[in-house]
TIKE-325329 format. One record per residue: residue in three letters; x, y, z of N, C-alpha, C in turn. Coordinates in pm, whole numbers, plus 50000, padded with zeros to 5 digits. Layout:
# TIKE-325329
ALAXYZXYZXYZ/...
# end
This chain:
# TIKE-325329
MET191684449436245192854439136279192074425936265/THR190874427536335189904416236320189894402636210/GLY190044389336220190214384636112191624379636045/LYS192014391336028193524390736008194604379936027/ARG194894375035932196164359435962197324366636016/GLU197874364036072199584366536199200364365336053/LEU201284373136052202554370236000203824376936086/SER205134373936095205904376436149207094383736066/LEU207804393236075208814393936019210074395136060/TYR210894391336000212574390036049213624400035934/TYR214164406936029215454416035926216804406135979/HIS217664405435881218964401635883220074409335881/ILE220234418435996221654425735976223024417736007/PRO223724414635915225174407435942226384412535966/PHE225934425336054227104432736074227894425836230/CYS229104423636231229404422536356231014427236382/THR231644431736470233034435036469234104428036457/ARG233614413536488234334402936473233354389836449/LYS233844381436367233104370136317233804357036409/CYS232994352236543233384339536600233764332936479/ASP234824322236548235594307736494234524301336488/TYR233304298136559232294288736560230934293036452/CYS230694300636401229614310536348230064307736239/HIS228954304036163228764299336018227544304435961/PHE227434320435992226124326835958226894337435837/TYR225994343635784226634351835701227214365635755/VAL227944369335749228404382335842229464394735769/LEU229074410335807229804416135731230934424335841/PRO231694432335822232254440335884231754453535905/ASN231534455836039230804468236087231034482736045/GLN230684484335918230854494335826230014503335784/GLU230144517435817228554526635765227974527135639/SER229184524335597228724521935450228004512435402/LEU228404500635457227234490035394225974487935516/LYS226274495135598224634495435733223804505835568/ASP224354515535552223234527335479222814516835350/GLN224034510835304223704496435172222384490535238/LEU222544479035330221634472635373220424482635397/PHE220394490335473218944499535534218234503035353/GLU218794508235298218234508635118217794495035080/GLY218354484835104218094474035069216534467035159/PHE216284469535271215174471135300214164475035284/LEU214304491535251213064495235222212834491235134/LEU213184485735004212904484234872212424470134852/GLU212814465534944212694449634977211314448935046/LYS210954456035128209644458735236208734461135158/GLU209084475035025208114482034967207244466234832/ARG208444458234835207424447134776206534440434808/TRP206684437334958205824430035050204604436635108/ASN204724451535066203934460835161202424458335163/SER201494454935040200384449035033200314437735050/VAL201094429635086201044416235198201234416435343/ILE201614425735407201984424335518200494440935579/SER200044447635488199054450735557197854444335513/HIS197724432435497196334424935511196804410835640/HIS197904414335695197974403635791198234416535936/THR197914408236032198564414236146199874410136205/ILE200604421936258202094413836287202524412936431/PRO202304402136500202674400536611204314402636674/SER204874397336584206694400036598207364404636495/LEU208774414836528209484419836464210564419236524/TYR211674410836446212854403636479213924409536412/PHE215174419136491216384419336404217154410336506/GLY217554399636373218884389636397219624393336324/GLY220964387136352222174388536299223314374336286/GLY225044379936262225294391636301224574398236460/THR225274413936465225104417436597223954436036500/PRO222674431936533221964442236509222024453636601/ALA222364453736715222614462936802223564475736758/LEU224774473036645225604480336563224404486136414/PHE223484483336411222754489736304222444502236310/GLY221994509036441222034518936486219984522036503/PRO220164529836619218834530136663217534545036543/GLU218544550136495217524557036407217074544036294/ARG218264540336265217644527536100216614518436187/ILE216704513136319216254504236347214694511736407/ALA214734520036440213044531136473212424531836308/ALA213114537136218212424539236061211864524136032/ILE212734515436082211804501736016210454499736121/ILE210844500336270209494497336338208334507536277/ASP208924521036287207744534136306206704528636127/SER207364521236025206904518235914206014508835900/THR206084500336027205684484536057204164485536120/PRO203274480636021201574480836108201734468736207/LEU202364470236341202364462336434201274459236488/ASP200714446636566199854450936641200214457136730/SER199074457536893199004472836985200084459337100/HIS200114446337042201174439937174202694432937110/ALA202554437536986203694428336944205144430637012/GLU206034419336993206984416437022207794421436938/ILE209334431437002210584436836912211564433436967/THR212264423236893213164420236963214444422536885/LEU215584423637002216854432736882217854423536938/GLU218494418736870220134409136949221344414036944/ALA221984413537005223234421937059223794416037127/ASN224974420637144226424413737181226624425537314/PRO227074411437406227854423937481228414431937542/GLU229174433037437230534442037426230044456237357/ASN228674455237280228274465737275227014473437324/ILE227234468737425225854472937537226184483937620/THR225844498637573226514508437698224444511437743/TYR224454515137867223024521737901222584533937791/ALA223174539437737222744553837626222304544237551/LEU222884535937489222514522137343221204521537384/MET221444511537494220034508737519218684516337524/ASP218774527637564217304537337628217594542537481/ALA218434543237404218464545937268217304535437177/TYR217684526037195216854517137142215254513937208/LYS215604516437328214614518837410213324527137337/ARG213714538837311213104547237285212554548537124/ALA213094538637034213224534336934212044528636919/GLY211884517237004210174510236989211004496737046/VAL212024495537064212454476537124211864475737236/ASN211224464637241210654459437396211424446537419/ARG212184439937369213094427637399214494426237344/VAL215074425337436216534420737391216984407937386/SER217484403937256218364388437290219674385937294/MET220504388937437221824383937404223034374537397/GLY223824376037307224454366337304225594363437426/ILE225664359937520226244360037652227254346537567/GLN226184332237602227454321237610228134315837713/SER228844323137725229334319037863229554327238021/LEU229634326338108230034332438203231494331938288/ASN232584320738197233804319138213234644326338117/ASP235384334338207236294341338063237134332537982/GLU237614321638068238354314937972237884306237873/LEU236534300237910235654292537777235294307437668/LEU235254317537743234854330337644236254328837520/ALA237074327937606238254329037490238294319437394/VAL237944309637430237964295637337237094299037252/LEU235754303737291234624308637198234894324037090/THR236244329237115236484339037061235834348637057/ARG235024348637159234184361437197234944375337213/THR234684386437247235374393637209234824405137398/HIS234204395137471233894403337578233754393337709/GLY234244397837830234134388737934232964388438004/ALA233014380338130231984374738207231424390938265/GLN232234396538301231514409638387230644417338300/LYS231544423638139230894425538104229304426738060/ALA229554409038069228284402837979226944404038112/ILE227884404538223226434407738364226074423238328/ASP227244432238329227014444138302225934451238215/ALA226144441038106225204447237953223714442237993/VAL223434429138073222294427438070221344438838219/TYR222264442838302221844447438378221754465538292/ALA222484470438247222114481138105220924480338064/CYS220334473438014219484468037901218024468938029/LYS218014465138152217534467238218217074483738296/GLU218084486438335218214500138369217744509138259/ALA217984506338149217534518038037215934510138006/GLY215244503438053213774499838089213214489637989/ILE214494483837943213524473537855213584458337955/LYS212454454737968212384444538083211824432437992/ASN211994430637903212174416137869213304413537788/ILE214444403237886215314400737853215894387437837/SER216394384537689216894370137652218374368537704/ILE218744359937707220694356337691220384336337630/ASP221634334537563221954324537484222894316837585/LEU223014312837627223894299237692224214285337616/MET225884285037617226184273737519227074266437605/TYR227054253637569227244243037610228314228837568/ASP228744222537568229774215137483230704223437419/VAL231174231037495232594241037453233694232137479/PRO234574232637420235864227637400236244232537533/TYR237394219837580237694220037716236564226937849/GLN235154222437817234514232637939234224216438046/THR234554224638167234064213138280232384212338320/LEU232374204938395231174205538409231254218138564/GLU232584217338630232054227238721232184241038655/GLN232794243438564232684258538530231004262338478/TRP230684248338409229014249438342227974253538431/ASN228364245438564227414249638664227564263938740/ASP228784266538732229424281738813228684292538730/THR228624288538630227564295638479226124297438482/LEU225584287938491224124284738559223714291338660/SER224854290538768224434295238908224284310038871/LYS225124317638818225404333338797224104338038691/ALA224104329838596222784334738486221774336438558/VAL221184326838653219884329238674219624337238784/MET220814346738865220524355038945220804367438861/LEU220734365038709220504380338661218964382938614/PRO218834396338598217424397738587216584395238456/ILE216504381438408216674378238299214904376138283/THR213874374638202212714365838159212914355538070/HIS213624356038000214204344237892215394338737875/LEU215774324737879216304317737858216994308937708/SER217904310037601217894298437525219074293137541/LEU219174280237516220464269037562220594261437430/TYR222064260837422222394256537290223584248537326/ASN223864234337244225104228337244225684233537091/LEU227104233437135227874238037042228284225336926/THR228004233236792227984223436723229194229736591/PHE230154218336500231264220536456230834223936329/GLU229864235336235229744234936126230814238236003/PRO230224228235905231384233135790231684249935738/HIS232504248535666233084262735650233034274535759/THR233484267235899233944276436002235344276336030/VAL236284282536119237444281636147237244268136276/TYR236124267136343236084253436445236184243036325/PHE235574240536225235134229336186236574223636122/LYS237684232036099238984230336062239794227936149/LYS239824231036327240484228636408240314211836454/ALA241084199836447240774191636490241104184636640/ALA241934194436704242324194336843241014200036937/LEU240214209836871239034215936954238094202436957/LYS237604191436822237124184736837236994174136948/LYS238364170836965238914158037055238894165537195/ALA238264183537203238314185837391236984189337422/VAL235884184337336234694185237361234084177537473/PRO232934183137613233074173737650232284157037599/HIS232864151237710232294135137653230954131137644/GLU230004123437601228754122837628228114122237761/GLU228604116137828228004116737975228194132338010/ALA229084139138040229274152938095228254159538000/SER228324157637883226954166537838226004163937813/LEU225474149737862224054149037952223884154138100/GLN225204154538133224894159338274224774173738260/MET225514178638185225234195538128223904200038095/TYR223134188438018222124197437983221104194938106/GLN220984184038224220054180538273220214189638417/ASN221534192438435221764205538573221004223838491/ALA221414219038374220824232838338219144233638308/VAL218604220838287217184221838287216654225138440/ARG217254217438550217124218538663217164230438726/THR218414238038717218724250038772217584260838735/PHE217254260638566216324269338529215104269838596/GLU214354256138597213004252638624212914259838828/GLN213834255838831213744261839007214014275039053/SER214614279238909214264297638941213564304638880/GLY212294293938827211404304338738211354306438582/LEU212534299138543212404297238397212334286638336/SER210614284138368209984269638285210154266938130/ARG210604253638096210834248237960209414248137904/TYR209524255437766208014257337691208574249137563/GLU210004247737526210484241437405211484232737435/ILE212294226437338213394218137376214594225437428/SER214714236137425215674247637469215664256837494/ALA214334259537506213914277837547213174272437686/PHE213334287237787213154286437867212474297937904/ALA211564299037988210784315138042209904317138137/LYS210304328638185209534330838317208334339838302/ASN207024335038330205514332838323205424346938229/GLY204764343338156204114354238039205114361237980/HIS206574355537909207394360237852207994349737737/VAL207344338937710207494333337604207574337837453/SER208474334537401208934345437294207904339237182/ARG207034352337164206364350137056206634348036910/HIS207534352836867208244351436754208724335836751/ASN209334331036818209914317536807208774306436793/VAL207894309236897206624299736921205904301536736/GLY206194312436701205304315636504206194304136447/TYR207804305436477208584292136364207504278536428/TRP207934275736576207304262636556205644257036576/THR205064266636544203504265136534203364269036348/GLY203664273336291203984273936148203124283436089/ARG203074295836195203334308736149203954313536031/GLN203084322035929204254326735795204684338235848/PHE206224338435760207184347235810207904354235689/LEU207824366535704209104371135613210284373635633/GLY211384371035599212474374335617213384383235476/PHE213804394035568214364405935483215884405835487/GLY216584408335413218444410835420218774398735351/PRO220114398235298220614386735260220974377735322/SER220624364935302220454352635350219654349535451/ALA218434359135446216834357735544216684345735434/PHE215514334335532214874328735487213364332935526/SER212644332835401211034330035408209994319935423/ASP208704320735493208304308935409206284315235452/TYR206054316135329204904319935323204084315735194/GLY202854314935207202434309235046202374298535024/GLY202814288235140203284275435108204544275735023/LYS205374283735033206464281734990207814288935043/ARG209084283435057210054284435132210864290535043/PHE211824300735084212494308235001213624314135068/ARG215064314735039216064324935105216754334835020/ASN216974346235047217674354835010219404353534943/VAL219764355634850221144353434851222144359234994/ALA223414352734962223674353535087225124364135044/ASN224464368034917225284385434942224894395134910/GLN225404405934992224624420835009224624428034887/SER225514423034815225924435034671224684429734610/LYS224764417034579223624411434469222264408334506/TYR222424409634663221034409834723220354426634651/LEU221244435034677220824454134666220964455134518/ALA221694445534427221394442634284219954439934214/ALA219664430634295218344424034256217254435234250/LEU216974439734411216184448334448216304463634369/ARG217424465134362217294475734274216724474634116/ASN216694464834058216684461733921215104457833917/GLY214534459034046213064452134095213094441634065/THR213744430934093213294417334113213674409534239/SER213094396234229213374393234397215034390134360/PRO215594390834544216674387334558216764375034620/ALA215834361834627215804353034623216654343934544/ASP217394334834628218354325034524217774307134580/PHE216984305234609216644296734661215014298434691/GLU214134286934637212874283734681212534272234670/GLU211694265734736211224246834715209244250734819/GLU208914238834733207314239734809207004224534829/LEU206794223234919206564211634991205174205534942/ASP205074193734906204244185734880203234188235019/PRO201704187635030201004189035134201074177535235/ALA201504167635192201294154435316202964156635362/ALA203634159935268205124166235351204764179235454/LYS204514189235392203954197035443203384196235637/VAL202384190535601201964184735737202844174635874/ARG203614164235805204264159635885205674168835960/GLU206224178735863206974186835917206294197936023/LEU205214202635971204574208936088204744202436241/PHE203794187836169203734180236345205374179436427/VAL206224172136313207594173636366207744190636441/ILE207914199736373208314211436454207444215536574/ARG206314216236547205524215636687205554207436788/MET206224193536785206434186636846207744190936959/ARG208354203136937209294206936992208804217537130/LEU207464218037128206694220637238206434215937341/LYS206884219537444206504211737595205104203737578/GLU203574207937535202634205437525202264192537428/GLY203434195237330203134188837201202154192037110/CYS201594180137089200484179336956199124174936947/ASP198034181436949196564175436931196504165136778/LEU196784152736818196654146736645195254150536595/THR194324156236617192994159436543193524172236470/GLN194474175936471194774190536430195404183836293/PHE196004175336282197164170636171196274160736069/ALA196584164835944195844149835881196924138535844/LEU197344140735961198724123335879198284112435835/ASP199034104535728198744098835686198944083635760/THR198354071135740198524058035806199844056735871/GLU200464059135768202454055635792202854060035928/THR202484076735913203484084235993202244079936168/LEU201094076036138200414071136261201284061436337/GLN201484050636228202004040436274203314044036351/THR204194052636284204824054336304205534061636486/ILE204144068336482203734076836619204094064236721/GLN202784055036683202514043536768204174038436849/ARG204684034436752205964026236731206854038736822/LEU207184047036823207694058236903207304055137029/ILE206004059337065205654056537213206034044637250/ALA205904034137191206444017837264207744023537285/ASP208764024937203210074029737242210384038637339/GLY209384045737388209524054637503209834067637484/PHE209704072337321210284081137294208834094737287/LEU207794090637278206714099637297205454091337382/GLU204984101937401203764097337486202374103037479/GLN201444096537528199924100037461198904097937585/GLU198164118137559197174109237636195934121337576/ALA195034112437553194014111737516194104113637305/ASN194144125137268194384127437182196214141037156/GLN196454139637271197624144937280198864140137299/VAL199664143737190201004133037197202234147037215/LYS202894142837275204244145937301205614140537354/LEU206774145737347207644141637415207824138337540/THR208974126937516208964119237645210794128337690/ASP211114130237844212854127137865213434123237797/LYS212784110437741214274105737645213974106937519/GLY212614113637444212204117337343212684132637311/ILE213024143837416213574156037414215434150937394/LEU215314143437444217114141837440217794139537304/PHE216654125937274216734120537104215584126937043/TYR215564142437005214704144636931214684146436793/ASP216174143736770216684145236615216224135736546/THR216364117536636215894109836566214294104736586/VAL213954109836698212244108836610211864120236534/ALA212524127236512212034138436408212104131636242/SER213654126336244213894116836138213064105336088/GLU212244099936223211664086636195210564093436132/LEU209854102536192208754106436133208414117136002/ILE209464120935944210014132735822210354119235739/
# end
């Protein structure tokens, strides 16, 4: 493996028992026939890339969705077994609490999964109903313990704020319960109203989200609670206990190349970004015909690529070493202006976001790109 460049692999498994009203991802009903078709597609697509994969070391394999835990341990095991992973590879399976049992997670552990990322979102039953989640708070708690009892020690959960009708008291209660769980990683999201979702069409819900001051308080309370419990922030919205930073996600933020398999999956390889068609029938038809299932491709010019990587890496707590980026004069001037405005700070060659910059990261990013 020595000398080989790293390459991450992502498998998009779009099956769900129910699509949440706020979700904008490509999702399919939980049907075995569709799973068989997708598995065939995975085998065909991976075959197209086997020569590339064999020339890289694979530090992370990520099964995202959808609800990949619905795909079945046998199919997941077959994919893991056919992948030349490095000896310490992180193998993540996304799951929802309502599907998790000890027996299922034991089977996934034996299949090779060593990390679970669970979409909990809230530990308040009223808000889970608002989010149209199909699990309750206690089921989410039980699911985390089921994973631990099955021997999966690396457990990540997602939590969401800016939920319609959410109060600061509800959020604080969720935070205090979440940090008592045997988790090693936590991702924090604020709810957004994405086009083409049920949520986007409901004006009443938009009016019911917490106001800006409450939203800021929720974020600050979360950061403080997590840090005090040993979940250190290493990226704007990601927190981890010592030794449990997500190898896969860090790859995205540091520009590691990755291949995405499955309908709607993105890839970034060979200086190009491309996305598979968001339609399983068309995806499978293309692969059966020996053609690429991608329906979108772009190649950034070198200067734009450098700026984009710089901006993405700035999401990490340590920021960026300016000597590692061949930034143009205009961008360097913009960085100095953002420092003067209090969004960035610099020590020697290292530039990173300030607390203000973290809160207004989108503004910083738009200025630099």
